[in-house]
C-alpha positions as CSV (number, residue, x, y, z in Angstrom):
1,X,-65.0,-5.2,-43.7
2,X,-65.9,-2.9,-46.6
3,X,-67.7,-3.6,-49.8
4,X,-64.5,-4.0,-51.7
5,X,-62.9,-6.7,-49.6
6,X,-61.4,-8.5,-52.6
7,X,-58.7,-7.3,-54.9
8,X,-60.3,-5.7,-58.0
9,X,-59.2,-6.4,-61.5
10,X,-56.9,-3.9,-63.2
11,X,-58.6,-1.7,-65.7
12,X,-57.5,-2.6,-69.3
13,X,-59.5,-0.7,-72.0
14,X,-59.3,-3.5,-74.5
15,X,-60.7,-6.2,-72.3
16,X,-63.8,-8.1,-73.6
17,X,-67.1,-6.5,-72.5
18,X,-69.0,-9.2,-70.7
19,X,-72.2,-7.2,-70.5
20,X,-74.8,-7.2,-73.2
21,X,-74.8,-4.4,-75.7
22,X,-78.6,-4.1,-75.5
23,X,-79.3,-3.7,-71.9
24,X,-83.0,-3.0,-72.1
25,X,-84.4,-6.5,-71.6
26,X,-84.3,-7.8,-68.0
27,X,-82.5,-11.2,-67.9
28,X,-81.9,-13.4,-64.8
29,X,-80.2,-16.7,-64.5
30,X,-81.0,-19.3,-61.8
31,X,-78.0,-21.6,-61.2
32,X,-78.6,-25.3,-60.6
33,X,-76.3,-28.2,-59.7
34,X,-78.5,-30.7,-61.5
35,X,-81.0,-30.7,-64.4
36,X,-84.5,-30.2,-63.1
37,X,-88.0,-30.4,-64.9
38,X,-90.4,-27.5,-65.3
39,X,-92.6,-27.3,-62.2
40,X,-96.3,-28.3,-62.4
41,X,-98.2,-25.6,-64.2
42,X,-100.8,-25.0,-61.4
43,X,-98.0,-24.9,-58.8
44,X,-96.0,-22.4,-60.8
45,X,-99.0,-20.2,-61.6
46,X,-100.0,-20.1,-57.9
47,X,-96.5,-18.9,-57.0
48,X,-96.5,-16.2,-59.7
49,X,-100.0,-15.0,-58.5
50,X,-98.8,-14.9,-54.9
51,X,-96.0,-12.5,-55.9
52,X,-97.4,-10.7,-58.9
53,X,-101.2,-10.8,-58.5
54,X,-103.7,-12.2,-61.0
55,X,-102.1,-13.6,-64.1
56,X,-104.0,-12.5,-67.2
57,X,-102.9,-15.5,-69.2
58,X,-100.4,-18.4,-69.1
59,X,-98.6,-20.2,-71.8
60,X,-97.0,-23.3,-70.4
61,X,-95.2,-26.5,-71.7
62,X,-92.1,-28.5,-70.9
63,X,-89.9,-26.1,-72.8
64,X,-91.0,-22.6,-71.7
65,X,-93.5,-20.7,-69.7
66,X,-95.0,-17.2,-70.2
67,X,-96.9,-15.3,-67.5
68,X,-98.7,-12.0,-68.0
69,X,-99.4,-10.2,-64.7
70,X,-102.6,-8.3,-65.0
71,X,-101.7,-5.5,-62.6
72,X,-99.0,-4.1,-64.9
73,X,-100.4,-2.7,-68.2
74,X,-98.3,-1.4,-71.1
75,X,-100.1,1.2,-73.1
76,X,-100.0,1.2,-76.9
77,X,-101.8,3.2,-79.6
78,X,-104.3,0.4,-80.1
79,X,-104.9,-0.4,-76.4
80,X,-103.2,-1.9,-73.3
81,X,-101.7,-5.2,-72.6
82,X,-99.7,-6.7,-69.7
83,X,-96.0,-7.4,-70.1
84,X,-94.9,-11.0,-70.6
85,X,-92.6,-12.8,-68.2
86,X,-90.7,-15.6,-69.9
87,X,-89.2,-18.6,-68.1
88,X,-87.1,-21.2,-70.0
89,X,-86.7,-24.8,-69.1
90,X,-83.6,-25.8,-67.1
91,X,-80.8,-26.6,-69.5
92,X,-77.0,-27.0,-69.6
93,X,-75.2,-23.7,-69.5
94,X,-73.9,-23.0,-73.1
95,X,-72.9,-19.9,-74.9
96,X,-73.0,-17.8,-71.7
97,X,-69.8,-17.0,-69.9
98,X,-69.1,-15.1,-66.7
99,X,-65.5,-14.1,-67.2
100,X,-63.0,-13.1,-64.6
101,X,-63.9,-9.4,-64.8
102,X,-67.4,-10.0,-63.7
103,X,-66.4,-12.7,-61.2
104,X,-64.2,-10.3,-59.3
105,X,-67.1,-7.8,-58.9
106,X,-69.5,-10.2,-57.1
107,X,-69.0,-8.6,-53.7
108,X,-72.4,-9.7,-52.4
109,X,-71.9,-13.4,-53.0
110,X,-68.7,-14.8,-51.3
111,X,-69.7,-18.2,-52.6
112,X,-69.8,-17.1,-56.2
113,X,-66.7,-19.0,-57.4
114,X,-68.0,-22.3,-55.9
115,X,-71.4,-21.7,-57.4
116,X,-70.1,-21.0,-60.9
117,X,-67.8,-24.1,-60.6
118,X,-70.5,-26.5,-59.3
119,X,-73.6,-25.3,-61.2
120,X,-73.6,-26.5,-64.8
121,X,-77.3,-25.9,-65.4
122,X,-79.5,-22.8,-65.4
123,X,-83.0,-21.5,-65.9
124,X,-83.1,-18.2,-67.8
125,X,-86.0,-15.7,-67.3
126,X,-86.7,-12.4,-68.9
127,X,-89.4,-9.8,-69.4
128,X,-90.9,-8.7,-72.7
129,X,-92.4,-5.2,-73.2
130,X,-91.0,-4.3,-69.8
131,X,-89.0,-1.4,-71.2
132,X,-92.3,0.3,-72.1
133,X,-93.5,0.4,-68.5
134,X,-93.2,3.2,-66.0
135,X,-89.7,2.6,-64.5
136,X,-90.8,2.1,-60.8
137,X,-93.5,-0.3,-61.8
138,X,-91.0,-2.3,-63.8
139,X,-88.5,-2.3,-60.9
140,X,-91.2,-3.7,-58.6
141,X,-92.3,-6.3,-61.2
142,X,-88.7,-7.4,-61.7
143,X,-88.1,-8.0,-58.1
144,X,-91.5,-9.7,-57.5
145,X,-90.8,-11.9,-60.5
146,X,-87.3,-12.8,-59.2
147,X,-88.7,-13.7,-55.8
148,X,-91.4,-15.9,-57.4
149,X,-88.7,-17.7,-59.5
150,X,-86.6,-18.8,-56.6
151,X,-89.7,-20.1,-54.9
152,X,-90.8,-21.8,-58.1
153,X,-87.4,-23.5,-58.4
154,X,-86.3,-24.8,-54.9
155,X,-83.3,-26.5,-56.7
156,X,-81.8,-23.0,-57.4
157,X,-78.5,-22.3,-55.7
158,X,-78.1,-18.7,-56.7
159,X,-79.4,-15.9,-58.9
160,X,-77.4,-13.9,-61.4
161,X,-78.8,-10.6,-62.7
162,X,-77.3,-10.5,-66.2
163,X,-77.8,-6.7,-66.6
164,X,-75.4,-6.0,-63.8
165,X,-73.7,-9.4,-63.2
166,X,-74.7,-9.2,-59.5
167,X,-75.1,-12.5,-57.8
168,X,-77.0,-13.6,-54.7
169,X,-77.7,-16.9,-53.1
170,X,-81.3,-18.2,-53.2
171,X,-81.5,-17.9,-49.5
172,X,-80.7,-14.1,-49.6
173,X,-83.3,-13.6,-52.2
174,X,-85.9,-15.4,-50.2
175,X,-85.0,-14.1,-46.7
176,X,-84.3,-10.4,-46.8
177,X,-85.6,-7.4,-45.0
178,X,-84.9,-4.8,-47.8
179,X,-87.8,-2.3,-48.1
180,X,-89.9,-3.0,-51.1
181,X,-89.0,0.2,-52.9
182,X,-85.3,-0.3,-52.4
183,X,-85.0,-3.9,-53.6
184,X,-84.1,-3.0,-57.2
185,X,-81.1,-0.9,-56.2
186,X,-79.9,-3.5,-53.6
187,X,-80.3,-6.6,-55.8
188,X,-80.1,-5.5,-59.4
189,X,-77.6,-2.6,-59.4
190,X,-73.9,-3.5,-58.9
191,X,-71.1,-1.1,-57.7
192,X,-67.8,-2.0,-59.2
193,X,-64.2,-1.1,-58.5
194,X,-61.3,-1.0,-61.0
195,X,-57.7,-0.1,-60.5
196,X,-56.3,1.9,-63.4
197,X,-53.3,-0.1,-64.6
198,X,-49.9,1.5,-63.9
199,X,-51.3,4.2,-61.7
200,X,-52.7,4.8,-58.2
201,X,-56.0,5.8,-59.7
202,X,-59.3,4.0,-59.3
203,X,-62.7,3.9,-61.0
204,X,-65.9,3.1,-59.1
205,X,-69.1,2.9,-61.1
206,X,-72.6,1.4,-61.0
207,X,-74.1,-0.8,-63.6
208,X,-77.7,-1.9,-63.9
209,X,-79.6,1.5,-63.7
210,X,-79.8,1.6,-67.5
211,X,-82.3,-1.2,-67.5
212,X,-84.9,1.3,-66.1
213,X,-83.7,4.1,-68.4
214,X,-81.9,5.8,-65.6
215,X,-78.2,6.8,-65.6
216,X,-75.5,4.9,-63.8
217,X,-72.9,6.9,-61.9
218,X,-69.1,6.9,-62.2
219,X,-66.1,8.2,-60.1
220,X,-62.5,8.5,-61.3
221,X,-60.3,9.3,-58.3
222,X,-57.2,8.7,-56.2
223,X,-56.1,8.9,-52.5
224,X,-59.6,8.1,-51.2
225,X,-61.2,5.1,-49.6
226,X,-63.1,3.2,-52.3
227,X,-65.6,1.8,-49.8
228,X,-66.8,5.3,-49.0
229,X,-67.1,6.0,-52.7
230,X,-69.1,2.8,-53.2
231,X,-71.5,3.9,-50.4
232,X,-71.8,7.3,-52.0
233,X,-72.6,5.7,-55.3
234,X,-75.4,3.6,-53.9
235,X,-76.8,6.7,-52.2
236,X,-76.8,8.7,-55.4
237,X,-78.2,5.8,-57.4
238,X,-81.1,5.6,-54.8
239,X,-81.7,9.3,-55.1
240,X,-81.8,9.1,-58.9
241,X,-84.2,6.2,-58.6
242,X,-86.5,7.9,-56.1
243,X,-86.7,11.1,-58.0
244,X,-86.6,10.1,-61.7
245,X,-83.0,11.3,-62.4
246,X,-83.2,14.9,-61.4
247,X,-79.5,15.6,-61.6
248,X,-78.2,17.5,-64.6
249,X,-74.8,18.3,-66.0
250,X,-73.2,21.2,-64.0
251,X,-75.2,20.4,-60.9
252,X,-73.3,19.9,-57.6
253,X,-74.0,17.3,-55.0
254,X,-72.9,16.7,-51.4
255,X,-69.5,14.9,-51.3
256,X,-67.8,13.1,-48.4
257,X,-66.0,14.6,-45.4
258,X,-64.7,12.6,-42.4
259,X,-66.2,9.5,-43.8
260,X,-69.8,10.9,-44.1
261,X,-71.8,12.6,-46.8
262,X,-71.5,16.3,-46.0
263,X,-72.9,19.6,-47.3
264,X,-69.5,21.1,-46.7
265,X,-68.1,19.4,-49.7
266,X,-69.5,20.0,-53.3
267,X,-68.8,17.5,-56.1
268,X,-69.7,18.5,-59.6
269,X,-71.7,16.3,-61.9
270,X,-71.4,15.9,-65.7
271,X,-72.9,13.5,-68.1
272,X,-70.2,11.6,-70.0
273,X,-69.6,8.3,-71.7
274,X,-68.6,5.5,-69.4
275,X,-64.9,4.7,-68.9
276,X,-65.6,1.0,-68.5
277,X,-68.1,-1.2,-70.4
278,X,-70.9,-1.6,-71.0
279,X,-70.7,1.5,-73.2
280,X,-73.3,3.9,-72.0
281,X,-73.8,7.6,-71.0
282,X,-73.7,8.1,-67.3
283,X,-73.4,10.6,-64.5
284,X,-69.7,11.3,-63.8
285,X,-69.1,12.7,-60.4
286,X,-66.0,14.8,-60.0
287,X,-64.5,14.4,-56.5
288,X,-62.7,17.7,-56.3
289,X,-59.2,17.4,-54.9
290,X,-59.4,13.6,-55.2
291,X,-60.4,13.6,-58.8
292,X,-58.1,11.8,-61.3
293,X,-57.4,12.1,-65.0
294,X,-59.0,15.0,-66.8
295,X,-61.3,15.5,-63.8
296,X,-58.4,17.1,-61.9
297,X,-59.5,20.4,-63.2
298,X,-63.1,20.2,-62.2
């Protein structure tokens, strides 16, 4: 079964954008079935240090916690300081909606509908000053922080990465074999599929790369297996991550032939505005004979 095993939503340009306009702050939601207290301070700090190393300072009460991991320093004109990792108390979910567009893109969590229906409480966590960090350090910190959070809150049913609306069960976060340097792409970057209403055209894009200051990728095409396009998107996203976004407008990359990435096929790249929200510049990949819309001439 391919990545896109569910029927994707139709693409309607005027649909509400469920993603935050400002996508530079990392935000994660831990979904709970029942209200739970903040863990003991020493217990929580020990878990954070297990995953993030020595904590420079801790602010902790029944409402919120702030951890400052010493190994990650953000440089300013007046000196250096560690980023701050914020954890809210568990509370009832209010003023936060996961609408049907995002729900239909949660490919990695078949249980997502049940989780969203049964879990009425959440813990919200975020980073502060993270956008001033070197992007690979931030990606590592985000994933270490997330793994610490699910250990800190055993009541957690699932984790939602708000920057990409990608969801995983707690068990998958705790028990995975993803290499350390690939965790961010796997867990925090989502590949989405949209059918263009009234046509046989499709759009595949990624969302989540912008959190690190890197471009997402986008494909507008027809008559091609979207699962192969999704796999290609993850490969290109990984390449962009590994190499600090080396692709420029006008460059060509290897396309797909006979179901595999092949040097025999050249697909042209161009930086454009996204077709689908959140609004952002991204790398549009023209699929040659399979391109749709204005891309038919590429």
